[in-house]
Backbone atoms as SQL, in Angstrom:
CREATE TABLE atoms (id INTEGER PRIMARY KEY, chain TEXT, resi INTEGER, resn TEXT, atom TEXT, x REAL, y REAL, z REAL);
INSERT INTO atoms VALUES
  (1, 'A', 1, 'MET', 'N', -35.736, 126.236, 38.096),
  (2, 'A', 1, 'MET', 'CA', -35.850, 127.243, 39.077),
  (3, 'A', 1, 'MET', 'C', -36.335, 128.661, 38.448),
  (4, 'A', 2, 'GLU', 'N', -37.150, 129.240, 39.236),
  (5, 'A', 2, 'GLU', 'CA', -37.862, 131.164, 38.829),
  (6, 'A', 2, 'GLU', 'C', -36.489, 132.128, 39.476),
  (7, 'A', 3, 'THR', 'N', -36.177, 132.348, 38.648),
  (8, 'A', 3, 'THR', 'CA', -35.496, 133.573, 39.253),
  (9, 'A', 3, 'THR', 'C', -36.057, 135.480, 39.659),
  (10, 'A', 4, 'PRO', 'N', -35.728, 135.585, 40.094),
  (11, 'A', 4, 'PRO', 'CA', -36.427, 137.071, 40.671),
  (12, 'A', 4, 'PRO', 'C', -36.717, 138.377, 38.902),
  (13, 'A', 5, 'GLU', 'N', -35.527, 137.393, 38.266),
  (14, 'A', 5, 'GLU', 'CA', -35.329, 138.087, 37.223),
  (15, 'A', 5, 'GLU', 'C', -36.255, 137.741, 36.205),
  (16, 'A', 6, 'THR', 'N', -36.624, 136.848, 35.911),
  (17, 'A', 6, 'THR', 'CA', -37.707, 135.160, 35.214),
  (18, 'A', 6, 'THR', 'C', -39.002, 135.768, 36.205),
  (19, 'A', 7, 'ARG', 'N', -39.575, 136.333, 37.494),
  (20, 'A', 7, 'ARG', 'CA', -40.488, 136.740, 37.592),
  (21, 'A', 7, 'ARG', 'C', -40.881, 137.997, 37.570),
  (22, 'A', 8, 'VAL', 'N', -40.100, 139.105, 37.298),
  (23, 'A', 8, 'VAL', 'CA', -40.957, 140.785, 36.777),
  (24, 'A', 8, 'VAL', 'C', -40.828, 139.743, 35.821),
  (25, 'A', 9, 'GLN', 'N', -41.062, 139.227, 34.848),
  (26, 'A', 9, 'GLN', 'CA', -40.613, 139.138, 33.178),
  (27, 'A', 9, 'GLN', 'C', -41.958, 138.397, 33.240),
  (28, 'A', 10, 'SER', 'N', -42.180, 137.483, 33.920),
  (29, 'A', 10, 'SER', 'CA', -43.941, 136.723, 33.921),
  (30, 'A', 10, 'SER', 'C', -45.210, 137.990, 34.589),
  (31, 'A', 11, 'GLN', 'N', -44.499, 138.065, 35.493),
  (32, 'A', 11, 'GLN', 'CA', -46.026, 138.927, 35.920),
  (33, 'A', 11, 'GLN', 'C', -45.692, 140.367, 34.781),
  (34, 'A', 12, 'GLU', 'N', -44.646, 140.853, 34.425),
  (35, 'A', 12, 'GLU', 'CA', -45.121, 142.030, 33.039),
  (36, 'A', 12, 'GLU', 'C', -45.613, 141.537, 31.624),
  (37, 'A', 13, 'GLN', 'N', -45.631, 139.352, 31.596),
  (38, 'A', 13, 'GLN', 'CA', -45.899, 139.842, 30.645),
  (39, 'A', 13, 'GLN', 'C', -48.082, 139.458, 31.019),
  (40, 'A', 14, 'LEU', 'N', -48.146, 138.914, 32.381),
  (41, 'A', 14, 'LEU', 'CA', -49.437, 139.018, 32.197),
  (42, 'A', 14, 'LEU', 'C', -50.120, 139.988, 33.224),
  (43, 'A', 15, 'ILE', 'N', -49.218, 140.508, 33.346),
  (44, 'A', 15, 'ILE', 'CA', -49.767, 142.631, 32.803),
  (45, 'A', 15, 'ILE', 'C', -49.656, 143.225, 31.019),
  (46, 'A', 16, 'GLY', 'N', -49.450, 142.881, 30.548),
  (47, 'A', 16, 'GLY', 'CA', -50.105, 142.385, 29.271),
  (48, 'A', 16, 'GLY', 'C', -50.881, 141.519, 28.201),
  (49, 'A', 17, 'ASP', 'N', -50.769, 140.702, 28.601),
  (50, 'A', 17, 'ASP', 'CA', -52.069, 139.391, 28.514),
  (51, 'A', 17, 'ASP', 'C', -52.766, 139.900, 28.959),
  (52, 'A', 18, 'LEU', 'N', -53.639, 140.204, 30.318),
  (53, 'A', 18, 'LEU', 'CA', -54.431, 140.917, 30.325),
  (54, 'A', 18, 'LEU', 'C', -55.268, 142.651, 29.671),
  (55, 'A', 19, 'ARG', 'N', -53.944, 143.573, 30.102),
  (56, 'A', 19, 'ARG', 'CA', -54.396, 145.200, 29.347),
  (57, 'A', 19, 'ARG', 'C', -56.111, 144.267, 27.826),
  (58, 'A', 20, 'LEU', 'N', -54.994, 143.665, 27.363),
  (59, 'A', 20, 'LEU', 'CA', -54.569, 142.123, 25.911),
  (60, 'A', 20, 'LEU', 'C', -56.325, 142.595, 26.066),
  (61, 'A', 21, 'VAL', 'N', -56.270, 141.640, 27.205),
  (62, 'A', 21, 'VAL', 'CA', -57.713, 141.233, 26.748),
  (63, 'A', 21, 'VAL', 'C', -58.455, 142.227, 27.851),
  (64, 'A', 22, 'ILE', 'N', -58.539, 142.944, 28.350),
  (65, 'A', 22, 'ILE', 'CA', -59.097, 144.323, 29.121),
  (66, 'A', 22, 'ILE', 'C', -60.379, 145.251, 27.447),
  (67, 'A', 23, 'GLU', 'N', -59.655, 145.621, 26.602),
  (68, 'A', 23, 'GLU', 'CA', -58.771, 145.814, 25.576),
  (69, 'A', 23, 'GLU', 'C', -60.026, 145.153, 24.446),
  (70, 'A', 24, 'ASN', 'N', -59.444, 143.473, 24.260),
  (71, 'A', 24, 'ASN', 'CA', -60.304, 143.005, 23.693),
  (72, 'A', 24, 'ASN', 'C', -62.273, 142.863, 24.533),
  (73, 'A', 25, 'ALA', 'N', -62.657, 142.662, 24.964),
  (74, 'A', 25, 'ALA', 'CA', -63.363, 142.511, 25.977),
  (75, 'A', 25, 'ALA', 'C', -64.154, 143.397, 25.571),
  (76, 'A', 26, 'GLU', 'N', -63.602, 144.966, 26.184),
  (77, 'A', 26, 'GLU', 'CA', -64.435, 145.897, 25.503),
  (78, 'A', 26, 'GLU', 'C', -64.908, 146.228, 24.297),
  (79, 'A', 27, 'GLU', 'N', -63.584, 146.210, 23.788),
  (80, 'A', 27, 'GLU', 'CA', -63.927, 146.408, 21.921),
  (81, 'A', 27, 'GLU', 'C', -65.610, 145.500, 21.897),
  (82, 'A', 28, 'LEU', 'N', -65.569, 144.171, 21.907),
  (83, 'A', 28, 'LEU', 'CA', -66.748, 143.130, 21.985),
  (84, 'A', 28, 'LEU', 'C', -68.111, 143.310, 23.139),
  (85, 'A', 29, 'LEU', 'N', -67.971, 144.581, 24.104),
  (86, 'A', 29, 'LEU', 'CA', -68.736, 145.152, 24.130),
  (87, 'A', 29, 'LEU', 'C', -68.771, 146.057, 23.371),
  (88, 'A', 30, 'LYS', 'N', -68.551, 147.515, 23.035),
  (89, 'A', 30, 'LYS', 'CA', -68.838, 148.067, 21.712),
  (90, 'A', 30, 'LYS', 'C', -69.278, 147.003, 20.638),
  (91, 'A', 31, 'ASN', 'N', -69.210, 145.980, 19.786),
  (92, 'A', 31, 'ASN', 'CA', -69.641, 145.552, 18.869),
  (93, 'A', 31, 'ASN', 'C', -71.341, 145.204, 19.159),
  (94, 'A', 32, 'THR', 'N', -71.462, 144.934, 19.845),
  (95, 'A', 32, 'THR', 'CA', -72.854, 144.039, 20.689),
  (96, 'A', 32, 'THR', 'C', -73.698, 144.909, 21.029),
  (97, 'A', 33, 'ASP', 'N', -72.947, 146.322, 21.254),
  (98, 'A', 33, 'ASP', 'CA', -74.301, 146.904, 21.968),
  (99, 'A', 33, 'ASP', 'C', -75.801, 147.297, 21.721),
  (100, 'A', 34, 'GLN', 'N', -75.938, 146.266, 20.051),
  (101, 'A', 34, 'GLN', 'CA', -77.251, 147.042, 19.670),
  (102, 'A', 34, 'GLN', 'C', -77.874, 145.474, 19.517),
  (103, 'A', 35, 'TYR', 'N', -77.089, 144.639, 20.202),
  (104, 'A', 35, 'TYR', 'CA', -78.377, 143.372, 20.020),
  (105, 'A', 35, 'TYR', 'C', -79.153, 144.215, 21.750),
  (106, 'A', 36, 'SER', 'N', -80.072, 143.411, 21.922),
  (107, 'A', 36, 'SER', 'CA', -80.762, 143.608, 22.760),
  (108, 'A', 36, 'SER', 'C', -82.038, 142.709, 23.607),
  (109, 'A', 37, 'SER', 'N', -81.821, 141.417, 22.259),
  (110, 'A', 37, 'SER', 'CA', -82.147, 140.006, 23.273),
  (111, 'A', 37, 'SER', 'C', -81.294, 140.411, 24.155),
  (112, 'A', 38, 'GLU', 'N', -82.357, 139.281, 25.584),
  (113, 'A', 38, 'GLU', 'CA', -81.869, 139.259, 26.851),
  (114, 'A', 38, 'GLU', 'C', -81.205, 139.172, 27.011),
  (115, 'A', 39, 'LEU', 'N', -80.622, 137.662, 26.305),
  (116, 'A', 39, 'LEU', 'CA', -79.628, 136.740, 26.843),
  (117, 'A', 39, 'LEU', 'C', -78.152, 137.418, 26.238),
  (118, 'A', 40, 'TYR', 'N', -78.192, 137.783, 25.055),
  (119, 'A', 40, 'TYR', 'CA', -77.078, 139.261, 24.827),
  (120, 'A', 40, 'TYR', 'C', -76.770, 140.636, 25.774),
  (121, 'A', 41, 'GLN', 'N', -77.752, 140.898, 26.888),
  (122, 'A', 41, 'GLN', 'CA', -77.828, 141.619, 26.933),
  (123, 'A', 41, 'GLN', 'C', -76.918, 140.921, 28.524),
  (124, 'A', 42, 'SER', 'N', -77.459, 139.838, 28.670),
  (125, 'A', 42, 'SER', 'CA', -77.255, 138.630, 30.727),
  (126, 'A', 42, 'SER', 'C', -75.138, 138.295, 29.874),
  (127, 'A', 43, 'ALA', 'N', -75.508, 138.093, 28.829),
  (128, 'A', 43, 'ALA', 'CA', -74.400, 138.508, 29.017),
  (129, 'A', 43, 'ALA', 'C', -73.567, 139.332, 28.234),
  (130, 'A', 44, 'ARG', 'N', -73.505, 140.619, 28.099),
  (131, 'A', 44, 'ARG', 'CA', -73.004, 141.583, 28.102),
  (132, 'A', 44, 'ARG', 'C', -72.581, 142.378, 29.259),
  (133, 'A', 45, 'THR', 'N', -73.238, 141.988, 30.908),
  (134, 'A', 45, 'THR', 'CA', -73.711, 142.519, 32.198),
  (135, 'A', 45, 'THR', 'C', -72.784, 141.748, 32.577),
  (136, 'A', 46, 'LYS', 'N', -72.598, 140.607, 31.923),
  (137, 'A', 46, 'LYS', 'CA', -71.855, 139.442, 33.249),
  (138, 'A', 46, 'LYS', 'C', -70.364, 140.175, 32.828),
  (139, 'A', 47, 'LEU', 'N', -69.508, 140.313, 31.439),
  (140, 'A', 47, 'LEU', 'CA', -69.169, 141.142, 31.009),
  (141, 'A', 47, 'LEU', 'C', -68.544, 142.055, 31.227),
  (142, 'A', 48, 'SER', 'N', -69.022, 143.082, 31.705),
  (143, 'A', 48, 'SER', 'CA', -69.628, 144.147, 31.189),
  (144, 'A', 48, 'SER', 'C', -68.344, 144.091, 33.354),
  (145, 'A', 49, 'LEU', 'N', -69.579, 142.848, 33.826),
  (146, 'A', 49, 'LEU', 'CA', -69.004, 143.229, 35.093),
  (147, 'A', 49, 'LEU', 'C', -67.504, 142.308, 35.921),
  (148, 'A', 50, 'ALA', 'N', -66.854, 141.799, 34.725),
  (149, 'A', 50, 'ALA', 'CA', -66.007, 140.969, 34.545),
  (150, 'A', 50, 'ALA', 'C', -64.028, 141.773, 34.077),
  (151, 'A', 51, 'LEU', 'N', -64.566, 143.205, 33.097),
  (152, 'A', 51, 'LEU', 'CA', -64.134, 143.296, 33.268),
  (153, 'A', 51, 'LEU', 'C', -63.443, 144.700, 34.268),
  (154, 'A', 52, 'GLU', 'N', -65.089, 145.086, 34.479),
  (155, 'A', 52, 'GLU', 'CA', -64.840, 145.922, 35.999),
  (156, 'A', 52, 'GLU', 'C', -63.273, 144.859, 37.266),
  (157, 'A', 53, 'ALA', 'N', -63.312, 143.477, 37.450),
  (158, 'A', 53, 'ALA', 'CA', -62.961, 142.798, 37.754),
  (159, 'A', 53, 'ALA', 'C', -61.460, 142.727, 37.597),
  (160, 'A', 54, 'ALA', 'N', -61.293, 142.622, 36.862),
  (161, 'A', 54, 'ALA', 'CA', -60.085, 142.904, 35.773),
  (162, 'A', 54, 'ALA', 'C', -58.997, 144.429, 35.182),
  (163, 'A', 55, 'ASN', 'N', -60.199, 145.406, 35.822),
  (164, 'A', 55, 'ASN', 'CA', -59.802, 146.677, 35.575),
  (165, 'A', 55, 'ASN', 'C', -59.040, 147.025, 37.043),
  (166, 'A', 56, 'GLU', 'N', -59.958, 145.673, 38.376),
  (167, 'A', 56, 'GLU', 'CA', -59.376, 146.561, 39.794),
  (168, 'A', 56, 'GLU', 'C', -57.786, 145.721, 39.418),
  (169, 'A', 57, 'GLU', 'N', -58.112, 144.170, 39.262),
  (170, 'A', 57, 'GLU', 'CA', -56.690, 144.043, 39.438),
  (171, 'A', 57, 'GLU', 'C', -55.658, 143.590, 39.022),
  (172, 'A', 58, 'LEU', 'N', -56.054, 143.838, 37.468),
  (173, 'A', 58, 'LEU', 'CA', -54.582, 145.665, 36.924),
  (174, 'A', 58, 'LEU', 'C', -53.686, 146.660, 37.907),
  (175, 'A', 59, 'SER', 'N', -55.210, 147.043, 37.689),
  (176, 'A', 59, 'SER', 'CA', -54.728, 148.247, 38.203),
  (177, 'A', 59, 'SER', 'C', -52.943, 147.979, 39.640),
  (178, 'A', 60, 'ARG', 'N', -53.717, 147.270, 40.611),
  (179, 'A', 60, 'ARG', 'CA', -53.275, 146.404, 41.673),
  (180, 'A', 60, 'ARG', 'C', -52.179, 145.328, 41.856),
  (181, 'A', 61, 'PHE', 'N', -52.286, 144.827, 40.304),
  (182, 'A', 61, 'PHE', 'CA', -50.463, 144.563, 39.862),
  (183, 'A', 61, 'PHE', 'C', -50.271, 145.410, 38.723),
  (184, 'A', 62, 'GLU', 'N', -50.076, 146.942, 38.784),
  (185, 'A', 62, 'GLU', 'CA', -49.444, 147.683, 38.359),
  (186, 'A', 62, 'GLU', 'C', -49.046, 148.368, 40.173),
  (187, 'A', 63, 'ASP', 'N', -50.235, 148.571, 40.179),
  (188, 'A', 63, 'ASP', 'CA', -48.889, 149.603, 41.275),
  (189, 'A', 63, 'ASP', 'C', -48.095, 148.968, 42.064),
  (190, 'A', 64, 'ALA', 'N', -48.319, 147.235, 42.649),
  (191, 'A', 64, 'ALA', 'CA', -47.120, 146.536, 42.909),
  (192, 'A', 64, 'ALA', 'C', -45.681, 146.499, 42.790),
  (193, 'A', 65, 'GLN', 'N', -46.402, 146.758, 41.195),
  (194, 'A', 65, 'GLN', 'CA', -44.946, 146.973, 40.321),
  (195, 'A', 65, 'GLN', 'C', -44.382, 147.405, 40.774),
  (196, 'A', 66, 'LEU', 'N', -44.637, 148.922, 40.218),
  (197, 'A', 66, 'LEU', 'CA', -43.933, 149.638, 40.384),
  (198, 'A', 66, 'LEU', 'C', -44.169, 150.410, 42.205),
  (199, 'A', 67, 'GLU', 'N', -43.857, 149.771, 43.155),
  (200, 'A', 67, 'GLU', 'CA', -43.735, 149.124, 44.409),
  (201, 'A', 67, 'GLU', 'C', -42.680, 148.405, 44.990),
  (202, 'A', 68, 'ARG', 'N', -42.570, 147.661, 43.804),
  (203, 'A', 68, 'ARG', 'CA', -41.155, 146.968, 43.763),
  (204, 'A', 68, 'ARG', 'C', -39.945, 147.411, 42.902),
  (205, 'A', 69, 'MET', 'N', -40.009, 147.806, 42.205),
  (206, 'A', 69, 'MET', 'CA', -39.337, 149.274, 40.969),
  (207, 'A', 69, 'MET', 'C', -38.620, 149.924, 42.568),
  (208, 'A', 70, 'MET', 'N', -39.593, 151.305, 42.818),
  (209, 'A', 70, 'MET', 'CA', -39.063, 151.667, 44.426),
  (210, 'A', 70, 'MET', 'C', -38.607, 151.645, 45.320),
  (211, 'A', 71, 'ALA', 'N', -38.919, 150.525, 45.520),
  (212, 'A', 71, 'ALA', 'CA', -37.777, 149.356, 46.260),
  (213, 'A', 71, 'ALA', 'C', -36.601, 148.353, 45.751),
  (214, 'A', 72, 'ALA', 'N', -37.210, 148.536, 44.966),
  (215, 'A', 72, 'ALA', 'CA', -35.919, 148.105, 44.530),
  (216, 'A', 72, 'ALA', 'C', -34.660, 148.943, 43.669),
  (217, 'A', 73, 'THR', 'N', -35.026, 150.692, 43.492),
  (218, 'A', 73, 'THR', 'CA', -34.101, 151.804, 42.584),
  (219, 'A', 73, 'THR', 'C', -33.956, 151.742, 44.353),
  (220, 'A', 74, 'ARG', 'N', -35.033, 152.563, 45.344),
  (221, 'A', 74, 'ARG', 'CA', -34.184, 152.445, 47.293),
  (222, 'A', 74, 'ARG', 'C', -32.495, 151.789, 47.281),
  (223, 'A', 75, 'MET', 'N', -33.339, 150.833, 47.445),
  (224, 'A', 75, 'MET', 'CA', -31.525, 149.507, 47.725),
  (225, 'A', 75, 'MET', 'C', -30.889, 149.646, 46.444),
  (226, 'A', 76, 'ALA', 'N', -30.680, 149.792, 45.842),
  (227, 'A', 76, 'ALA', 'CA', -29.801, 150.367, 44.403),
  (228, 'A', 76, 'ALA', 'C', -28.535, 151.973, 44.531),
  (229, 'A', 77, 'ASN', 'N', -29.524, 152.316, 45.244),
  (230, 'A', 77, 'ASN', 'CA', -29.213, 153.611, 45.632),
  (231, 'A', 77, 'ASN', 'C', -28.405, 153.891, 46.830),
  (232, 'A', 78, 'GLU', 'N', -29.445, 153.066, 48.056),
  (233, 'A', 78, 'GLU', 'CA', -27.807, 152.914, 48.843),
  (234, 'A', 78, 'GLU', 'C', -27.068, 152.271, 48.784),
  (235, 'A', 79, 'GLN', 'N', -27.062, 150.684, 48.182),
  (236, 'A', 79, 'GLN', 'CA', -26.158, 149.325, 47.587),
  (237, 'A', 79, 'GLN', 'C', -24.813, 150.675, 47.187),
  (238, 'A', 80, 'PHE', 'N', -25.366, 151.944, 46.934),
  (239, 'A', 80, 'PHE', 'CA', -23.952, 152.709, 46.043),
  (240, 'A', 80, 'PHE', 'C', -23.866, 153.493, 46.441),
  (241, 'A', 81, 'ALA', 'N', -24.787, 153.727, 47.424),
  (242, 'A', 81, 'ALA', 'CA', -24.459, 155.557, 48.167),
  (243, 'A', 81, 'ALA', 'C', -24.587, 156.392, 47.080),
  (244, 'A', 82, 'ASP', 'N', -25.497, 155.846, 46.840),
  (245, 'A', 82, 'ASP', 'CA', -25.974, 157.298, 45.027),
  (246, 'A', 82, 'ASP', 'C', -26.606, 158.077, 46.343),
  (247, 'A', 83, 'ARG', 'N', -25.783, 159.667, 45.625),
  (248, 'A', 83, 'ARG', 'CA', -26.257, 161.057, 47.264),
  (249, 'A', 83, 'ARG', 'C', -26.856, 161.693, 46.460),
  (250, 'A', 84, 'SER', 'N', -26.839, 161.211, 44.807),
  (251, 'A', 84, 'SER', 'CA', -27.346, 162.852, 43.396),
  (252, 'A', 84, 'SER', 'C', -28.259, 162.395, 42.639),
  (253, 'A', 85, 'GLY', 'N', -29.282, 163.112, 41.983),
  (254, 'A', 85, 'GLY', 'CA', -29.749, 162.863, 40.700),
  (255, 'A', 85, 'GLY', 'C', -29.033, 162.348, 39.616),
  (256, 'A', 86, 'GLU', 'N', -28.068, 162.769, 39.211),
  (257, 'A', 86, 'GLU', 'CA', -26.613, 162.917, 38.703),
  (258, 'A', 86, 'GLU', 'C', -26.416, 161.328, 38.037),
  (259, 'A', 87, 'SER', 'N', -25.610, 161.028, 39.864),
  (260, 'A', 87, 'SER', 'CA', -24.668, 159.301, 40.124),
  (261, 'A', 87, 'SER', 'C', -25.747, 158.551, 39.917),
  (262, 'A', 88, 'ARG', 'N', -27.683, 158.915, 39.861),
  (263, 'A', 88, 'ARG', 'CA', -27.994, 157.350, 40.132),
  (264, 'A', 88, 'ARG', 'C', -28.561, 158.132, 38.073),
  (265, 'A', 89, 'ILE', 'N', -28.273, 158.814, 37.749),
  (266, 'A', 89, 'ILE', 'CA', -28.454, 158.180, 36.500),
  (267, 'A', 89, 'ILE', 'C', -27.244, 158.129, 35.194),
  (268, 'A', 90, 'LEU', 'N', -26.559, 158.450, 35.914),
  (269, 'A', 90, 'LEU', 'CA', -24.734, 158.027, 35.316),
  (270, 'A', 90, 'LEU', 'C', -24.524, 156.920, 36.314),
  (271, 'A', 91, 'ARG', 'N', -25.428, 155.583, 37.057),
  (272, 'A', 91, 'ARG', 'CA', -25.633, 154.152, 37.549),
  (273, 'A', 91, 'ARG', 'C', -25.784, 154.126, 35.970),
  (274, 'A', 92, 'ALA', 'N', -26.964, 153.750, 35.727),
  (275, 'A', 92, 'ALA', 'CA', -27.806, 153.522, 34.797),
  (276, 'A', 92, 'ALA', 'C', -27.732, 153.064, 33.902),
  (277, 'A', 93, 'PHE', 'N', -26.889, 154.383, 33.640),
  (278, 'A', 93, 'PHE', 'CA', -25.662, 154.270, 31.911),
  (279, 'A', 93, 'PHE', 'C', -25.165, 153.504, 31.576),
  (280, 'A', 94, 'HIS', 'N', -23.965, 152.406, 32.767),
  (281, 'A', 94, 'HIS', 'CA', -23.194, 152.397, 32.562),
  (282, 'A', 94, 'HIS', 'C', -23.050, 150.186, 32.370);
């Protein structure tokens, strides 16, 4: 059974993997710019469109992850009645 912690780790791994794929694909685009055949240009266009979609999806994943982190922080602040930034920081290090 998946726990919230393993789900977060899986999501973080997915985001990291997606970043790596995007970086590799962007590098591939840079390194194949000199090929001018119609086949290469068609493949490059498709890859560019896929990269655009992947970057948008990555942005959505990162935004959702940030929202989850902010919500968890708010819940912890309420649960522990943290009233100041100092109390929040001190609790974070215990």
